[in-house]
C-alpha positions as CSV (number, residue, x, y, z in Angstrom):
1,M,51.6,15.7,10.1
2,N,52.5,12.5,11.9
3,A,53.4,9.5,9.8
4,G,50.6,7.0,9.4
5,Q,47.8,9.5,10.3
6,P,45.1,10.3,7.7
7,P,45.0,13.9,6.5
8,I,42.4,16.1,8.1
9,A,39.4,16.5,5.8
10,G,39.0,20.0,4.5
11,P,36.0,21.7,2.9
12,A,36.7,20.2,-0.5
13,S,36.9,16.6,0.8
14,F,33.9,17.1,3.0
15,G,32.0,18.2,-0.1
16,A,33.1,15.1,-2.0
17,I,32.1,12.9,0.9
18,E,28.7,14.4,1.1
19,E,28.2,14.1,-2.6
20,A,29.1,10.4,-2.4
21,I,26.6,9.8,0.4
22,Q,23.9,11.6,-1.5
23,D,24.6,9.5,-4.6
24,I,23.9,6.4,-2.4
25,G,20.8,8.0,-1.0
26,R,19.4,8.8,-4.5
27,S,19.9,5.2,-5.5
28,Q,18.1,3.9,-2.4
29,H,15.1,6.1,-2.1
30,G,16.8,8.6,0.2
31,V,18.4,6.3,2.7
32,A,21.9,4.9,3.4
33,S,23.3,2.5,6.0
34,R,26.0,3.3,8.5
35,P,28.6,1.1,6.8
36,Q,27.8,2.8,3.4
37,I,28.1,6.2,4.9
38,L,31.4,5.4,6.7
39,A,32.8,3.8,3.5
40,C,32.3,7.2,1.8
41,G,34.9,8.7,4.3
42,L,32.6,10.2,6.9
43,T,33.8,9.5,10.5
44,S,31.6,7.9,13.1
45,S,31.7,11.0,15.2
46,A,30.7,13.2,12.2
47,L,27.8,10.9,11.5
48,G,26.7,11.3,15.1
49,R,26.9,15.1,14.9
50,R,24.9,15.2,11.7
51,T,22.2,13.0,13.2
52,R,21.9,15.0,16.4
53,R,21.7,18.2,14.4
54,G,18.9,16.8,12.2
55,R,20.9,16.8,9.0
56,Y,20.4,13.0,8.8
57,E,17.5,11.2,10.4
58,T,17.5,7.7,11.9
59,V,14.9,5.5,10.2
60,F,16.0,2.2,11.8
61,R,19.1,1.6,13.9
62,G,22.0,1.9,11.6
63,V,20.0,3.3,8.7
64,Y,19.6,7.0,8.0
65,R,17.5,9.2,5.8
66,V,20.1,11.4,4.1
67,G,18.1,12.8,1.2
68,R,15.7,15.7,1.5
69,S,12.8,14.0,-0.2
70,A,11.1,10.8,0.7
71,T,8.6,8.6,-1.0
72,H,6.4,5.6,0.0
73,L,9.4,3.4,-0.8
74,T,11.7,5.2,1.7
75,R,10.8,3.1,4.7
76,P,10.8,-0.3,2.8
77,S,14.2,0.5,1.4
78,A,15.5,1.4,4.8
79,A,14.0,-1.8,6.3
80,A,15.8,-3.9,3.7
81,L,19.1,-2.2,4.7
82,A,18.4,-2.6,8.4
83,V,17.7,-6.4,8.2
84,G,20.5,-7.1,5.8
85,P,21.2,-8.9,2.5
86,N,19.5,-12.2,3.6
87,A,16.0,-10.6,3.8
88,V,13.3,-9.4,1.6
89,I,10.4,-7.0,2.1
90,S,7.2,-9.1,2.5
91,H,3.6,-9.4,3.5
92,S,1.4,-6.2,3.4
93,T,4.5,-4.0,3.0
94,A,5.4,-5.8,-0.3
95,A,1.8,-5.3,-1.4
96,R,2.3,-1.6,-0.8
97,V,5.6,-1.6,-2.7
98,Y,3.7,-3.2,-5.7
99,G,1.1,-0.5,-5.4
100,W,-1.8,-2.9,-4.5
101,L,-2.4,-1.1,-1.2
102,A,-2.1,2.6,-0.4
103,P,1.1,3.5,1.4
104,A,0.5,3.4,5.2
105,D,-0.2,6.8,6.7
106,A,2.7,6.2,9.1
107,W,5.1,6.0,6.2
108,R,4.6,9.7,5.4
109,F,8.0,10.7,6.6
110,D,8.4,13.6,9.0
111,R,10.3,14.2,12.2
112,A,7.3,13.1,14.3
113,D,7.5,9.5,13.1
114,S,11.2,8.9,12.6
115,V,12.4,6.0,14.6
116,T,15.0,6.6,17.2
117,P,15.5,5.0,20.7
118,R,13.0,7.6,22.0
119,R,10.5,7.6,19.2
120,R,8.3,5.1,17.4
121,I,6.3,5.1,14.1
122,E,3.0,7.0,14.7
123,G,0.0,4.8,14.3
124,G,1.9,1.6,15.0
125,V,2.3,0.6,11.3
126,S,5.3,-1.6,10.9
127,V,7.3,-2.5,7.9
128,D,7.4,-6.3,7.2
129,A,10.5,-8.2,6.2
130,T,11.2,-11.9,5.9
131,L,14.6,-13.5,6.6
132,L,15.7,-16.1,4.0
133,R,18.3,-17.3,6.6
134,G,19.7,-16.0,9.9
135,N,18.3,-15.0,13.2
136,R,15.0,-13.1,13.4
137,R,15.2,-9.8,15.4
138,S,12.3,-7.3,15.2
139,R,12.7,-3.8,16.3
140,P,10.5,-0.7,16.7
141,G,8.7,-0.1,13.4
142,L,10.1,-3.2,11.8
143,R,8.5,-6.7,12.0
144,V,10.8,-9.5,11.0
145,H,9.4,-12.9,10.0
146,C,11.1,-16.3,9.7
147,A,11.4,-17.6,6.2
148,G,9.5,-20.8,6.8
149,S,8.6,-22.1,3.3
150,L,10.0,-19.0,1.5
151,T,12.5,-20.1,-1.1
152,S,15.0,-18.0,-3.1
153,D,12.9,-18.2,-6.2
154,E,10.2,-16.4,-4.4
155,A,12.3,-13.2,-4.1
156,T,12.7,-10.5,-6.6
157,T,13.4,-6.7,-6.7
158,V,11.1,-3.8,-7.3
159,A,12.6,-0.3,-7.7
160,G,15.9,-1.7,-6.3
161,I,14.2,-3.1,-3.2
162,P,14.3,-6.8,-2.5
163,V,10.7,-8.1,-2.1
164,T,8.7,-11.3,-2.3
165,T,7.4,-12.2,-5.8
166,P,3.8,-11.2,-6.6
167,I,2.3,-14.6,-5.9
168,R,4.2,-15.0,-2.6
169,T,3.2,-11.5,-1.6
170,V,-0.5,-12.4,-2.1
171,L,-0.1,-15.6,0.0
172,D,1.7,-13.7,2.8
173,A,-0.8,-10.9,2.8
174,A,-3.7,-13.4,3.0
175,A,-2.1,-14.7,6.3
176,Q,-1.9,-11.2,7.7
177,L,-4.9,-9.2,6.5
178,D,-8.7,-9.3,6.9
179,A,-10.8,-11.0,4.2
180,F,-11.9,-7.7,2.7
181,T,-8.4,-6.3,2.4
182,V,-7.2,-9.6,0.9
183,E,-9.8,-9.2,-1.8
184,R,-8.5,-5.7,-2.5
185,V,-4.9,-7.1,-2.8
186,V,-6.0,-9.9,-5.1
187,A,-8.1,-7.6,-7.3
188,A,-5.3,-5.1,-7.7
189,A,-2.7,-7.9,-8.4
190,L,-5.1,-9.3,-11.1
191,R,-5.9,-5.9,-12.5
192,T,-2.2,-5.1,-13.0
193,G,-1.4,-8.4,-14.5
194,A,1.1,-9.3,-11.8
195,V,-0.6,-12.6,-11.1
196,D,-3.4,-14.6,-12.7
197,R,-6.1,-16.7,-11.1
198,A,-4.7,-20.0,-12.3
199,A,-1.3,-19.4,-10.8
200,L,-2.9,-18.3,-7.5
201,S,-5.0,-21.5,-7.4
202,V,-1.8,-23.6,-8.0
203,A,-0.1,-21.7,-5.1
204,C,-3.1,-22.4,-2.8
205,S,-2.7,-26.1,-3.5
206,R,1.0,-26.0,-3.0
207,Y,0.6,-24.3,0.4
208,R,-2.6,-26.2,1.5
209,G,-3.1,-25.8,5.3
210,R,-1.0,-22.7,5.6
211,R,-2.5,-19.8,7.5
212,G,-4.5,-17.5,5.2
213,I,-5.0,-20.0,2.4
214,G,-8.6,-20.7,3.3
215,R,-9.3,-16.9,3.2
216,L,-7.6,-16.6,-0.2
217,R,-9.5,-19.6,-1.6
218,Q,-12.8,-17.9,-0.6
219,V,-11.9,-14.9,-2.6
220,L,-10.8,-16.9,-5.7
221,D,-13.8,-19.2,-5.6
222,R,-16.3,-16.4,-5.9
223,P,-18.1,-16.5,-9.3
224,E,-17.3,-12.9,-9.9
225,M,-13.9,-11.3,-10.1
226,P,-12.7,-9.7,-6.9
227,R,-13.7,-6.0,-6.9
228,F,-11.1,-3.3,-7.0
229,T,-11.7,-0.1,-5.1
230,R,-9.6,3.0,-5.1
231,S,-10.4,4.9,-1.9
232,E,-11.3,4.3,1.7
233,A,-14.8,5.7,1.0
234,E,-15.4,3.2,-1.8
235,R,-14.1,0.4,0.4
236,R,-16.5,1.2,3.1
237,V,-19.5,1.4,0.8
238,L,-18.8,-2.0,-0.8
239,K,-18.5,-3.6,2.6
240,A,-21.8,-1.9,3.7
241,I,-23.6,-3.1,0.6
242,R,-22.5,-6.7,1.2
243,D,-23.3,-6.6,4.9
244,S,-26.8,-5.2,4.2
245,G,-27.6,-8.0,1.7
246,L,-28.0,-5.7,-1.3
247,P,-26.9,-7.0,-4.7
248,T,-23.2,-6.4,-5.3
249,P,-22.4,-4.0,-8.1
250,R,-19.4,-3.9,-10.3
251,A,-16.7,-1.5,-9.1
252,N,-14.7,1.0,-11.1
253,V,-16.5,0.5,-14.4
254,T,-15.9,2.3,-17.6
255,A,-19.0,4.1,-18.8
256,G,-18.3,6.1,-22.0
257,P,-15.6,8.6,-21.3
258,Y,-15.8,8.1,-17.5
259,E,-15.0,5.6,-14.9
260,V,-17.8,5.2,-12.3
261,D,-17.4,4.0,-8.8
262,F,-20.1,1.3,-8.8
263,L,-22.6,0.1,-11.4
264,W,-25.6,-2.2,-11.3
265,D,-25.8,-3.2,-14.9
266,N,-29.3,-4.7,-14.9
267,L,-30.7,-1.6,-13.3
268,N,-28.6,1.1,-15.0
269,V,-27.9,2.6,-11.6
270,V,-24.5,4.3,-10.9
271,L,-23.3,4.9,-7.4
272,E,-20.7,7.6,-6.9
273,V,-18.8,8.1,-3.7
274,D,-17.8,11.6,-2.7
275,G,-14.7,10.8,-0.6
276,F,-13.7,13.9,1.2
277,E,-10.1,13.9,-0.1
278,F,-11.2,13.5,-3.7
279,H,-14.2,15.9,-3.9
280,S,-13.1,18.9,-1.9
281,S,-12.5,21.5,-4.6
282,R,-14.9,23.5,-6.7
283,R,-13.3,22.1,-9.9
284,S,-14.0,18.6,-8.6
285,F,-17.6,19.5,-7.8
286,E,-18.2,21.0,-11.3
287,S,-16.5,18.0,-13.0
288,D,-18.8,15.6,-11.0
289,R,-21.9,17.5,-12.1
290,E,-20.7,17.3,-15.8
291,R,-20.2,13.6,-15.4
292,D,-23.6,13.2,-13.8
293,G,-25.2,15.0,-16.7
294,W,-23.6,12.8,-19.3
295,L,-24.6,9.6,-17.5
296,Q,-28.2,10.7,-17.0
297,A,-28.5,11.6,-20.6
298,E,-27.4,8.0,-21.4
299,G,-30.3,6.7,-19.2
300,L,-28.3,5.9,-16.1
301,L,-29.6,6.8,-12.7
302,V,-26.8,8.4,-10.6
303,V,-26.9,8.1,-6.8
304,R,-24.3,10.0,-4.8
305,L,-23.2,9.3,-1.2
306,T,-21.1,11.6,1.0
307,W,-18.3,10.7,3.4
308,R,-20.6,11.6,6.3
309,Q,-23.4,9.2,5.1
310,I,-20.9,6.4,4.8
311,T,-19.2,6.8,8.1
312,R,-21.9,8.2,10.4
313,E,-25.1,6.7,9.1
314,P,-24.2,3.5,7.1
315,M,-27.4,1.5,8.1
316,K,-29.8,4.4,7.2
317,T,-27.9,5.0,4.0
318,M,-28.1,1.4,2.9
319,V,-31.9,1.3,3.6
320,Q,-32.3,4.4,1.4
321,L,-30.1,2.8,-1.3
322,G,-32.1,-0.4,-1.1
323,R,-35.4,1.5,-1.7
324,T,-33.8,3.3,-4.7
325,L,-32.7,0.0,-6.2
326,A,-36.1,-1.6,-5.5
327,R,-38.0,1.3,-7.1
328,R,-35.7,1.2,-10.2
329,S,-36.2,-2.5,-10.4
330,A,-40.0,-2.0,-10.5
331,E,-39.8,0.7,-13.0
332,R,-37.7,-1.3,-15.4
333,G,-39.5,-4.6,-14.7
334,T,-36.1,-6.1,-13.8
335,R,-35.5,-8.5,-11.0
336,L,-33.4,-7.1,-8.1
337,A,-30.6,-9.6,-7.8
């Protein structure tokens, strides 16, 4: 061996290197950065070989998926590493990290949507990050924002990932998302206790004139609490109800031992949504029938809508629902409002 040359790594040392890399991956939701990997003792050429052979996968330039499993936090964690220590995950991505929005379909990690120079995230869903300082540089699958008014006290960590605080996340999401999705974010944030209405109102005053503040105020100024929906099917139904001018029900309401999708309290009418992903098994079907029986025995009228009715015939479905509510109103002598 020549003086000054490092020893050639043998099987034992390669095993120790890999274990060190996996330890890092386990602490970062399955990902590691290039500097972290090289610091474990792996050479640049060995890293290149492992990537080409599919042992590691490039998520963003300089960030690799090294673990076998991935979660909805894998991409946000990778994005934080890619942008660097002066950035936080923000906007709708932060809302997903908090669990207020469902993880984007494009974050379901498989080889088809890994990001390399020749690939892009399927569906075009990017991860959002905001730089506290430094130069902004977006890249495929990663949308980088300038800090603007973001201050250091508006950053925190969730599951080891640097993210904007709950209130700041709501504000940023309001600037990025449509009004209905903003309502879902606000409702989920309130439901989990991450924010309260008073604090959001103060933030709206603090950032008066900022993009999205007007939309957020509209949500907060409604006399009723924002509705929280748990599935795409429920979301579409609530939007159709509002668009058709029907009275708005309460969403996800506890009724005895069950939680129903929608309830018109004054009419004792329950609306259940059979989203295809939630009602596809025989067990689910039988459970739904048992639930319906209990609700009807308690004097509640149960109306069920299918995914097809919601997506293919929304206007016809709302007309039929309106007739059902009107008939129930007449039977009970209750005003339809």
